[in-house]
C-alpha positions in Angstrom: 21.5 167.6 4.6 20.0 165.6 1.7 17.1 166.8 -0.4 13.6 165.9 0.4 10.7 165.0 -1.9 7.1 166.2 -1.2 4.0 165.3 -3.2 0.8 167.3 -3.4 -2.4 166.2 -5.0 -4.8 168.7 -6.5 -8.5 168.0 -7.3 -11.2 170.0 -9.0 -13.9 171.4 -6.8 -17.5 172.2 -8.0 -20.1 174.5 -6.8 -23.7 173.3 -6.9 -26.6 172.7 -4.5 -30.3 173.4 -3.9 -30.2 176.8 -5.5 -28.6 175.4 -8.6 -31.4 172.7 -8.8 -34.1 175.3 -8.5 -32.5 177.4 -11.1 -32.3 174.4 -13.4 -36.0 173.8 -12.8 -36.9 177.3 -13.8 -34.7 177.3 -16.9 -36.3 173.9 -17.9 -39.7 175.6 -18.2 -38.2 178.2 -20.5 -36.3 175.7 -22.6 -32.7 176.8 -21.8 -30.0 175.4 -19.6 -26.5 176.6 -18.7 -23.3 174.9 -17.6 -20.2 176.8 -16.6 -16.8 175.3 -15.9 -13.4 176.8 -15.6 -10.2 175.2 -16.6 -8.0 174.0 -13.7 -4.9 176.0 -13.3 -2.0 175.7 -10.8 0.3 178.5 -9.8 4.0 178.0 -9.1 7.1 180.1 -9.1 8.7 177.8 -11.6 6.5 175.1 -13.4 8.2 172.2 -15.1 5.5 170.1 -16.9 6.1 166.4 -16.9 4.5 163.7 -18.9 4.5 161.1 -16.1 1.1 159.6 -15.2 0.0 157.1 -12.7 -3.3 155.0 -12.9 -4.6 153.6 -9.7 -7.9 151.8 -8.7 -9.8 152.4 -5.6 -13.3 151.3 -4.5 -16.0 154.0 -3.9 -18.1 151.2 -2.4 -16.2 148.0 -2.0 -19.4 146.0 -2.0 -20.6 147.3 -5.4 -18.3 149.1 -7.9 -14.7 149.9 -8.6 -13.9 153.6 -9.2 -11.0 154.3 -11.5 -8.7 157.3 -10.7 -5.9 159.0 -12.6 -3.0 161.0 -11.3 -1.5 163.5 -13.8 1.7 165.4 -12.7 1.2 169.1 -13.6 4.1 170.8 -11.9 7.4 170.3 -10.1 9.0 173.1 -8.1 11.8 173.6 -5.6 11.0 175.0 -2.2 14.2 175.2 -0.3 15.8 171.8 -0.1 12.4 170.1 -0.9 11.2 169.1 -4.3 7.4 169.6 -4.4 5.5 167.6 -7.0 1.8 168.5 -7.7 -0.5 166.1 -9.5 -4.1 166.5 -10.6 -6.2 163.6 -9.4 -9.4 162.7 -11.3 -11.9 159.8 -10.9 -14.5 158.3 -13.3 -17.3 158.6 -10.7 -16.8 162.4 -10.4 -16.6 162.9 -14.2 -19.7 160.8 -14.8 -21.6 162.6 -12.1 -20.7 166.0 -13.6 -21.6 164.8 -17.1 -25.0 163.5 -15.8 -25.6 166.8 -14.0 -24.9 168.9 -17.2 -27.1 166.5 -19.3 -30.0 167.1 -16.9 -29.5 170.9 -16.9 -28.1 171.3 -13.4 -25.7 174.2 -13.2 -22.2 172.9 -12.1 -19.5 175.6 -11.7 -15.9 174.7 -11.2 -14.2 176.6 -8.4 -10.6 176.9 -7.2 -8.9 173.5 -6.9 -8.1 172.0 -3.5 -4.9 170.3 -2.6 -4.5 167.2 -0.5 -1.3 165.7 0.9 -2.4 162.1 0.1 -3.7 160.4 -2.9 -6.3 158.6 -0.8 -7.7 161.8 0.6 -7.9 163.4 -2.9 -9.8 160.3 -4.3 -12.2 160.2 -1.2 -12.9 163.9 -1.8 -13.7 163.3 -5.5 -16.0 160.4 -4.5 -17.8 162.5 -1.9 -18.3 165.2 -4.6 -19.7 162.6 -7.1 -22.1 161.3 -4.5 -23.4 164.8 -3.6 -23.8 165.7 -7.4 -25.7 162.4 -8.0 -28.0 163.2 -5.1 -28.7 166.7 -6.5 -29.3 165.3 -10.0 -31.7 162.7 -8.5 -33.6 165.4 -6.6 -33.7 167.6 -9.6 -35.1 164.8 -11.8 -37.9 164.2 -9.2 -38.7 167.9 -9.0 -38.8 168.1 -12.8 -41.2 165.1 -13.0 -43.4 166.6 -10.3 -43.5 169.9 -12.2 -44.5 168.1 -15.4 -47.4 166.4 -13.6 -48.5 169.8 -12.1 -48.5 171.4 -15.5 -50.6 168.5 -17.0 -53.1 168.8 -14.1 -53.4 172.5 -14.6 -54.0 172.1 -18.3 -56.7 169.5 -17.6 -58.4 171.8 -15.1 -58.1 174.7 -17.5 -59.8 172.7 -20.3 -62.6 171.6 -18.0 -63.1 175.2 -16.9 -63.2 176.5 -20.5 -65.8 173.8 -21.3 -68.0 174.9 -18.3 -67.7 178.6 -19.4 -68.9 177.6 -23.0 -71.7 175.5 -21.5 -72.8 178.5 -19.3 -72.8 180.8 -22.3 -75.0 178.4 -24.3 -77.4 178.2 -21.2 -77.6 182.0 -21.0 -78.4 182.2 -24.7 -81.2 179.5 -24.3 -82.5 181.3 -21.3 -82.8 184.6 -23.1 -84.6 183.0 -26.0 -87.0 181.2 -23.6 -87.7 184.5 -21.8 -88.5 186.3 -25.1 -90.9 183.5 -26.1 -92.5 183.6 -22.7 -93.0 187.4 -22.9 -94.6 187.0 -26.3 -96.9 184.3 -25.1 -97.9 186.3 -22.0 -98.8 189.3 -24.1 -101.0 187.2 -26.4 -102.6 185.6 -23.3 -103.4 189.0 -21.8 -104.9 190.2 -25.0 -107.1 187.1 -25.3 -108.1 187.5 -21.7 -109.1 191.1 -22.2 -111.2 190.1 -25.3 -112.9 187.4 -23.2 -113.8 189.8 -20.4 -115.2 192.3 -23.0 -117.3 189.5 -24.6 -118.5 188.3 -21.2 -119.6 191.9 -20.3 -121.6 192.1 -23.6 -123.2 188.7 -22.9 -124.2 189.7 -19.4 -125.8 192.9 -20.7 -127.7 190.9 -23.4 -128.9 188.4 -20.7 -130.2 191.3 -18.6 -132.1 192.6 -21.6 -133.5 189.1 -22.3 -134.7 188.7 -18.7 -136.5 192.1 -18.8 -138.2 191.1 -22.0 -139.1 187.8 -20.5 -140.9 189.5 -17.6 -142.7 191.6 -20.2 -143.7 188.5 -22.1 -145.0 186.8 -18.9 -147.0 189.9 -18.2 -148.4 189.8 -21.8 -149.4 186.1 -21.3 -151.4 187.1 -18.2 -153.1 189.9 -20.2 -153.8 187.4 -22.9 -155.6 185.1 -20.4 -157.7 188.1 -19.3 -158.4 189.0 -22.9 -159.5 185.4 -23.5 -162.0 185.6 -20.7 -163.2 189.0 -21.9 -163.2 188.2 -25.6 -165.0 184.9 -25.8 -166.6 186.0 -29.0 -163.2 186.1 -30.7 -162.0 182.8 -29.3 -161.9 181.1 -32.7 -159.8 183.8 -34.1 -157.7 183.8 -31.0 -157.1 180.0 -31.2 -155.9 180.5 -34.7 -153.5 183.2 -33.6 -152.7 181.2 -30.5 -151.7 178.2 -32.6 -149.3 180.6 -34.5 -148.0 181.9 -31.2 -147.6 178.4 -29.8 -145.6 177.4 -32.8 -143.4 180.4 -32.3 -143.2 179.8 -28.6 -142.2 176.2 -29.2 -139.4 177.2 -31.5 -138.3 179.9 -29.0 -138.3 177.4 -26.1 -136.3 174.9 -28.2 -133.9 177.7 -29.0 -133.8 178.6 -25.3 -133.2 175.0 -24.3 -130.3 174.7 -26.7 -129.0 178.1 -25.5 -129.2 176.9 -21.9 -127.4 173.7 -22.7 -124.7 175.6 -24.6 -124.4 178.1 -21.8 -124.0 175.3 -19.2 -121.3 173.7 -21.3 -119.6 177.1 -21.8 -119.7 177.7 -18.0 -118.1 174.3 -17.3 -115.4 174.9 -19.8 -114.8 178.4 -18.6 -114.4 177.1 -15.0 -111.9 174.5 -16.3 -110.1 177.3 -18.2 -110.0 179.6 -15.2 -108.5 176.7 -13.2 -105.8 176.3 -15.9 -105.1 180.1 -15.8 -104.6 179.8 -12.0 -102.3 176.8 -12.5 -100.3 178.8 -15.1 -100.0 181.7 -12.6 -98.7 179.3 -10.0 -96.2 177.8 -12.5 -95.0 181.3 -13.4 -94.4 182.1 -9.7 -92.4 178.8 -9.4 -90.5 179.6 -12.6 -89.7 183.1 -11.2 -88.4 181.6 -8.0 -86.3 179.1 -10.0 -84.9 182.0 -12.0 -84.1 184.0 -8.9 -82.3 180.9 -7.4 -80.4 180.5 -10.7 -79.3 184.1 -10.7 -78.2 183.7 -7.0 -76.2 180.6 -7.9 -74.8 182.4 -10.9 -73.6 185.2 -8.7 -72.1 182.6 -6.3 -70.3 181.0 -9.3 -69.0 184.4 -10.6 -67.7 185.2 -7.1 -66.0 181.8 -7.0 -64.6 182.4 -10.5 -63.1 185.8 -9.3 -61.7 184.0 -6.3 -60.2 181.4 -8.6 -58.6 184.2 -10.7 -57.2 185.7 -7.5 -55.9 182.4 -6.3 -54.4 181.8 -9.7 -52.5 185.1 -9.6 -51.3 184.2 -6.1 -50.2 180.8 -7.5 -48.2 182.5 -10.2 -46.6 184.8 -7.6 -45.8 181.8 -5.5 -44.4 180.0 -8.5 -41.9 182.9 -9.2 -41.0 182.8 -5.5 -40.5 179.0 -5.9 -37.6 179.7 -8.3 -35.7 181.2 -5.3 -37.0 179.3 -2.3 -38.3 175.7 -2.0 -40.2 176.5 1.1 -42.2 179.3 -0.6 -43.0 176.9 -3.4 -44.4 174.4 -1.0 -46.6 177.1 0.6 -47.9 178.2 -2.9 -48.7 174.6 -3.7 -50.8 174.3 -0.5 -52.6 177.6 -1.4 -53.3 176.4 -5.0 -54.6 173.0 -3.7 -57.1 174.8 -1.4 -58.1 177.2 -4.2 -58.7 174.3 -6.6 -60.7 172.4 -3.9 -62.9 175.5 -3.4 -63.3 175.9 -7.2 -64.4 172.3 -7.5 -66.9 172.8 -4.7 -68.2 175.9 -6.4 -68.5 174.0 -9.7 -70.6 171.3 -8.0 -72.9 174.1 -6.7 -73.1 175.6 -10.2 -73.9 172.2 -11.8 -76.6 171.6 -9.2 -78.1 175.0 -10.0 -77.9 174.3 -13.7 -79.7 170.9 -13.3 -82.4 172.5 -11.2 -82.9 175.2 -13.9 -83.2 172.6 -16.6 -85.8 170.8 -14.6 -87.8 174.0 -14.0 -87.4 174.8 -17.7 -88.9 171.4 -18.7 -91.9 172.0 -16.3 -92.4 175.5 -17.8 -92.3 174.1 -21.4 -94.9 171.4 -20.4 -97.1 174.1 -18.8 -96.8 176.3 -21.8 -97.8 173.5 -24.2 -100.8 172.7 -22.0 -101.8 176.4 -21.9 -101.6 176.6 -25.7 -103.9 173.5 -26.0 -106.4 175.0 -23.5 -106.2 178.3 -25.4 -107.1 176.7 -28.7 -110.0 174.9 -27.0 -111.1 178.3 -25.5 -111.0 180.0 -28.9 -113.1 177.2 -30.3 -115.6 177.7 -27.5 -115.7 181.5 -28.1 -116.5 180.8 -31.8 -119.2 178.3 -30.7 -120.6 180.9 -28.3 -120.7 183.5 -31.1 -122.6 181.1 -33.3 -125.0 180.4 -30.4 -125.5 184.2 -30.0 -126.4 184.4 -33.6 -129.0 181.6 -33.2 -130.3 183.3 -30.1 -130.6 186.6 -31.9 -132.6 185.0 -34.7 -134.9 183.4 -32.1 -135.3 186.7 -30.3 -136.2 188.4 -33.6 -138.8 185.7 -34.3 -140.2 186.1 -30.8 -140.5 189.9 -31.2 -142.2 189.5 -34.5 -144.7 187.0 -33.0 -145.2 189.3 -30.0 -145.9 192.3 -32.3 -148.4 190.3 -34.3 -150.1 189.2 -31.1 -150.2 192.7 -29.7 -151.7 193.9 -33.0 -154.4 191.2 -32.8 -155.3 192.2 -29.3 -155.6 195.8 -30.2 -158.0 194.9 -33.0 -160.0 192.8 -30.6 -160.3 195.5 -28.1 
């Protein structure tokens, strides 16, 4: 029997896939990549390296490109009466795909070579591998771009959140200062009100004394009329004294008329002041309600922030799981989207509460300014009242002096 020749064609096989892509995504975030490849080796009882090589062309896609392949003889051995020649077949498409994968950071690991009995089968296998590697690289590039966008969105949301926290801290500080100023103004108001009430009690007591003395005066006038009838002889002297008395009485009545006018004006202004005090009390009640609503909204915001932190922790856990499973990453993305939507809704609630608080704060400032204006007017009226009391006291003293002179005169006549 004659000798037979048999040819075998060996190709490199690579291990890659979805797990490799996910690993590459995780390593990308940490700034490191890895590529592992083993040298192709062939085992034979007796290897006889040859330098012969063959260059062939075959089309990976006849309608588009031409893929170049190379066949390199690596061993020749005898198996019985058959000479077995083994050649390594490589293609440009597979080498380019592997280079692209390594460049993008996709882990490609070379495994044990595979042997085909035909050159066409070896080339087709290489082309199938190159197509699969290119698909994995494309998917990885898409995942990397998506991850980059997610990181940018997270950074933007984080910056907005930090800005809101700073704004809230400034609002809290302004609220504390406003409340301190309000407490000071309230204490001053209560002190002024206590003084006003004390002054009013003194005025009422003085008025009661005046009314009593007025009754006594009226009685004395009646007695004077009787004395005039009984003391006709002393009429001339009486007329002289009466003229003095009439002058004093005229001065007294003029003082009383001015006092009555001042008192009527004071009463009107006090009524207006009391109305403003009642309005201030209503404003304080409304401000208290606004403060309670703000604190309630703030509690809601704090709860939303804690929920956000919890969801963020869940997101990080889901992100770690994403490194291992694409399905778990998708679930974590859904959870994060829901948490962010809820956070945005809570931020809308917080901003509405903040706007309402600012409106109420402006109303309170306006009411406080009006109160200060009315308080200044009230202080001026109190000073005016004090001056009127001094004038009244002088008139009262004059009246008492005239009355004493009159009484002395009557005693002499009797």
